[in-house]
N, C-alpha and C positions, 0 to 999 in steps of 0.2 A: 736131253733135248737142249739144243743150243738156240738161244734167242738172239736175234740181231738187235742192233741199237734202235732201229725203227720200231721193232716189236716192243721193246722195253718202254719207249716213249709213248706208244699207243696204249699200253697197259696202264702206265702212270696217268695219262690223260683221262682214260675211262674211269679209273679209280677216283681221281680228283673230282670228276664230274658227278659221280654217284655220291660222294661225300657232301658236295655242295647241295645237290638235290635233296638228300635226306635231311640236311640241316635246315633247308628252307621249309620243308614239309613240317618238321618238328616245330619250328618257329611259328609258322602259320597256324598250325593246330593249337599251339599254346595261346596264341592271340585270340583264336576263336573261342577257346574255353574261358579265357580271361574276360572277354567282353560279351559273353553270351547273354547275360541278363541286361546289358546296357541298352539293347535295342528294343526291349519290350516296354 
């Protein structure tokens, strides 16, 4: 299967987006765990 340059850029962009999304979710979940008792 031959991928065009545009296809490669779209794959890279999508992969980068998912890496950022997952990093933000992990960070946010960690903050929620860290400060869970602070709001009580």
